[in-house]
C-alpha positions in Angstrom: 7.9 -33.3 14.4 5.0 -31.2 13.4 6.1 -28.2 15.6 9.4 -28.5 13.6 7.6 -28.6 10.3 5.4 -25.6 11.4 8.4 -23.5 12.5 10.0 -24.1 9.1 6.5 -23.2 7.2 6.4 -19.9 9.3 9.9 -19.1 8.7 9.4 -19.3 4.8 6.1 -17.6 4.9 7.8 -14.6 6.9 10.6 -14.6 4.4 8.0 -14.4 1.4 6.3 -11.7 3.1 9.4 -9.5 3.7 10.5 -9.9 0.1 7.2 -9.0 -1.1 6.9 -6.0 1.2 10.6 -5.0 -0.2 9.5 -5.3 -3.6 6.3 -3.3 -3.0 8.5 -0.4 -1.7 10.9 -0.3 -4.7 8.5 1.9 -6.7 7.2 5.5 -6.0 3.5 4.6 -6.9 2.1 1.0 -7.2 -0.7 0.0 -9.6 -2.4 -3.3 -8.5 -5.4 -5.4 -9.2 -5.1 -7.4 -6.1 -6.6 -6.6 -2.7 -3.9 -7.6 -0.8 -1.6 -5.1 -2.9 -4.1 -2.4 -1.8 -4.1 -3.4 1.9 -0.4 -3.6 2.2 -0.2 -0.3 0.2 -2.3 1.3 2.9 -0.6 0.2 5.7 2.8 1.0 4.1 1.3 4.4 3.3 2.4 3.9 -0.6 0.4 5.8 -3.1 -1.3 3.5 -5.4 -4.0 2.9 -8.2 -6.2 0.0 -8.0 -7.2 -1.3 -11.1 -10.9 -2.9 -10.6 -11.7 -6.1 -12.4 -15.0 -7.4 -13.8 -16.4 -8.4 -10.3 -15.9 -5.1 -8.8 -14.0 -6.6 -5.8 -11.7 -3.8 -5.4 -14.1 -1.0 -5.9 -16.4 -2.6 -3.5 -13.9 -2.8 -1.0 -12.5 0.6 -1.5 -15.8 2.3 -1.5 -16.6 0.5 2.0 -13.4 0.8 3.7 -10.9 3.3 2.1 -12.6 5.6 0.1 -11.2 8.6 1.9 -7.7 8.0 1.5 -5.8 10.6 -0.7 -2.9 8.5 -1.9 -5.3 6.1 -3.6 -7.1 6.3 -6.9 -9.8 3.6 -8.3 -9.3 3.1 -12.1 -11.6 1.0 -14.1 -9.1 0.5 -17.2 -5.2 0.8 -18.0 -5.6 4.7 -19.5 -7.4 5.7 -16.3 -4.6 4.0 -14.1 -1.9 5.9 -16.0 -3.3 9.1 -15.8 -3.8 8.6 -11.9 -0.2 7.4 -11.6 0.7 10.7 -13.0 -1.5 12.6 -10.6 0.1 10.9 -7.8 3.5 11.7 -9.0 2.8 15.2 -9.4 0.9 15.3 -6.0 3.4 13.6 -3.8 6.8 14.6 -5.7 9.5 14.1 -3.3 7.5 13.7 -0.3 6.9 10.2 -0.5 7.0 8.2 2.8 10.3 6.5 3.6 11.2 3.3 2.2 11.9 0.5 4.9 14.5 -2.3 4.4 13.4 -5.8 5.0 15.1 -5.8 8.1 13.5 -2.6 9.2 9.9 -4.2 8.3 10.8 -7.3 10.4 11.4 -5.2 13.5 8.2 -3.6 13.0 6.4 -6.9 12.7 
């Protein structure tokens, strides 16, 4: 019985993940204050702005691992985040990476 329960849990988790990925890809530029939002944006090549928090968790991660990315900006406040969104929209224009459907994402995983 425990394997059946785990299978159901895995299927539910996969559905949640697919839905989340589809939501992330609906916009042209993502603004996030979550590390997983940043990581998924990196993996999906989505232009994004990191809005750091008082613990500097995002800036520490970004400065250590993803500082060289051209499609990512680090903001300390909402005003800077808004300015960076406009920069990314100007920079990428219509050349954003193609968006994948939930079915396409499932096939790649």
